[in-house]
LOZATOR-336725 format. One record per residue (C-alpha): residue number from 1; z negated, x negated, y negated. Coordinates in Angstrom, 1 decimal. Each point is the difference from the previous one (the first is absolute). Layout:
<pts>
+------+--------+--------+--------+
| resi |     zz |     xx |     yy |
+------+--------+--------+--------+
|  NUM |      Z |      X |      Y |
...
+------+--------+--------+--------+
</pts>
This chain:
<pts>
+------+--------+--------+--------+
| resi |     zz |     xx |     yy |
+------+--------+--------+--------+
|    1 |   25.6 |  -28.8 |  -11.5 |
|    2 |    3.3 |   -0.9 |    1.5 |
|    3 |    3.0 |    2.3 |    0.6 |
|    4 |   -0.7 |    0.6 |    3.7 |
|    5 |   -3.6 |    0.9 |   -0.6 |
|    6 |    1.0 |    2.5 |   -2.7 |
|    7 |    2.6 |    1.4 |    2.4 |
|    8 |   -2.7 |    0.5 |    2.7 |
|    9 |   -2.3 |    1.7 |   -2.5 |
|   10 |    2.8 |    2.3 |   -1.1 |
|   11 |    0.8 |    1.0 |    3.6 |
|   12 |   -3.7 |    0.5 |    0.6 |
|   13 |   -0.1 |    2.4 |   -3.0 |
|   14 |    3.0 |    1.8 |    1.4 |
|   15 |   -1.7 |    0.4 |    3.4 |
|   16 |   -3.1 |    1.4 |   -1.7 |
|   17 |    2.1 |    2.4 |   -2.1 |
|   18 |    1.8 |    1.1 |    3.2 |
|   19 |   -3.3 |    0.7 |    1.7 |
|   20 |   -1.1 |    2.0 |   -3.0 |
|   21 |    3.0 |    2.2 |    0.4 |
|   22 |   -0.5 |    0.8 |    3.6 |
|   23 |   -0.5 |    3.7 |    0.9 |
|   24 |   -3.5 |   -0.8 |    1.4 |
|   25 |   -1.1 |   -1.9 |   -3.2 |
|   26 |    1.3 |    2.8 |   -2.2 |
|   27 |   -1.9 |    2.6 |    2.2 |
|   28 |   -3.3 |   -1.9 |   -0.6 |
|   29 |    0.6 |   -0.1 |   -3.7 |
|   30 |    0.7 |    3.8 |    0.0 |
|   31 |   -3.1 |    0.7 |    2.0 |
|   32 |   -2.1 |   -2.2 |   -2.3 |
|   33 |    1.2 |    2.0 |   -3.0 |
|   34 |   -1.0 |    3.2 |    1.8 |
|   35 |   -3.4 |   -1.4 |    0.8 |
|   36 |   -0.5 |   -0.8 |   -3.7 |
|   37 |    0.4 |    3.8 |   -0.7 |
|   38 |   -2.5 |    1.1 |    2.7 |
|   39 |   -3.4 |   -0.1 |   -1.6 |
|   40 |   -1.8 |    1.0 |    3.3 |
|   41 |    1.5 |   -3.0 |    1.7 |
|   42 |   -0.7 |   -2.4 |   -2.9 |
|   43 |   -3.6 |    1.2 |   -0.1 |
|   44 |   -0.4 |   -0.7 |    3.8 |
|   45 |    1.5 |   -3.4 |   -0.4 |
|   46 |   -2.6 |   -0.7 |   -2.8 |
|   47 |   -2.8 |    1.2 |    2.2 |
|   48 |    1.1 |   -2.3 |    2.8 |
|   49 |    0.2 |   -2.9 |   -2.4 |
|   50 |   -3.5 |    0.7 |   -1.2 |
|   51 |   -1.3 |    0.3 |    3.5 |
|   52 |    1.6 |   -3.3 |    0.9 |
|   53 |   -1.8 |   -1.7 |   -3.0 |
|   54 |   -3.3 |    1.6 |    0.9 |
|   55 |    0.3 |   -1.1 |    3.6 |
|   56 |    0.7 |   -3.6 |   -0.9 |
|   57 |   -2.7 |   -0.1 |   -2.6 |
|   58 |   -2.5 |    1.4 |    2.5 |
|   59 |    0.7 |   -2.9 |    2.3 |
|   60 |    1.7 |    2.2 |    2.5 |
|   61 |   -2.7 |    2.7 |    0.4 |
|   62 |    0.8 |    2.3 |    2.9 |
|   63 |   -0.6 |    3.2 |   -2.1 |
|   64 |    2.5 |   -1.2 |   -2.6 |
|   65 |    2.4 |   -0.9 |    2.7 |
|   66 |   -0.1 |    3.5 |    1.5 |
|   67 |    0.5 |    1.5 |   -3.5 |
|   68 |    3.0 |   -2.3 |   -0.5 |
|   69 |    1.5 |    1.0 |    3.4 |
|   70 |   -0.5 |    3.7 |   -0.8 |
|   71 |    1.8 |   -0.3 |   -3.3 |
|   72 |    2.7 |   -2.2 |    1.5 |
|   73 |    0.6 |    2.7 |    2.6 |
|   74 |    0.4 |    2.7 |   -2.7 |
|   75 |    2.5 |   -2.2 |   -1.8 |
|   76 |    2.0 |   -0.7 |    3.2 |
|   77 |    0.0 |    3.8 |    0.8 |
|   78 |    1.9 |    0.6 |   -3.2 |
|   79 |    3.7 |    0.7 |    0.8 |
|   80 |    1.5 |   -1.8 |   -3.0 |
|   81 |   -2.1 |   -3.1 |    0.8 |
|   82 |    1.1 |    0.1 |    3.6 |
|   83 |    3.6 |    0.3 |   -1.2 |
|   84 |   -0.5 |   -3.0 |   -2.3 |
|   85 |   -1.6 |   -2.1 |    2.8 |
|   86 |    2.9 |    0.8 |    2.3 |
|   87 |    2.6 |   -0.9 |   -2.6 |
|   88 |   -1.9 |   -3.2 |   -0.9 |
|   89 |    0.0 |   -1.1 |    3.6 |
|   90 |    3.8 |    0.3 |    0.2 |
|   91 |    0.4 |   -2.2 |   -3.1 |
|   92 |   -2.5 |   -2.4 |    1.4 |
|   93 |    2.0 |   -0.3 |    3.2 |
|   94 |    3.2 |   -0.8 |   -2.0 |
|   95 |   -1.9 |   -2.7 |   -2.0 |
|   96 |   -1.4 |   -1.5 |    3.2 |
|   97 |    3.5 |   -0.3 |    1.4 |
|   98 |    1.1 |   -1.9 |   -3.0 |
|   99 |   -3.1 |   -2.1 |    0.1 |
|  100 |    0.6 |   -0.8 |    3.6 |
|  101 |    3.5 |   -1.1 |   -0.6 |
|  102 |   -1.1 |   -2.3 |   -2.8 |
|  103 |   -2.8 |   -1.4 |    2.1 |
|  104 |    2.4 |   -0.7 |    2.9 |
|  105 |    2.3 |   -1.8 |   -2.4 |
|  106 |   -2.8 |   -2.2 |   -1.5 |
|  107 |   -1.5 |   -0.8 |    3.4 |
|  108 |    3.4 |   -1.1 |    1.3 |
|  109 |    0.4 |   -2.6 |   -2.8 |
|  110 |   -3.5 |   -1.4 |    0.3 |
+------+--------+--------+--------+
</pts>
């Protein structure tokens, strides 16, 4: 790898590191740690995952779909999960802005 390529990779690593140190990213990490300590929430997440598997295995049976939707609603009603989703959306928006800038650059040189 030539010097310029190494430089670009180093700058990319710095960008990633900077994104990881944003307030929004740190908030997501904090909430994830809180979620790991909440057994009720972890159990509901597992129930949703199991329902998803059953729904797919059933070749999208309507009864399994309703059960999945019910369990998903229970998960989404959990305040900590709502907080996590909101924080994650903020991080996603930041990442999309970076992605958009990179796409604009690459499109301009093609």
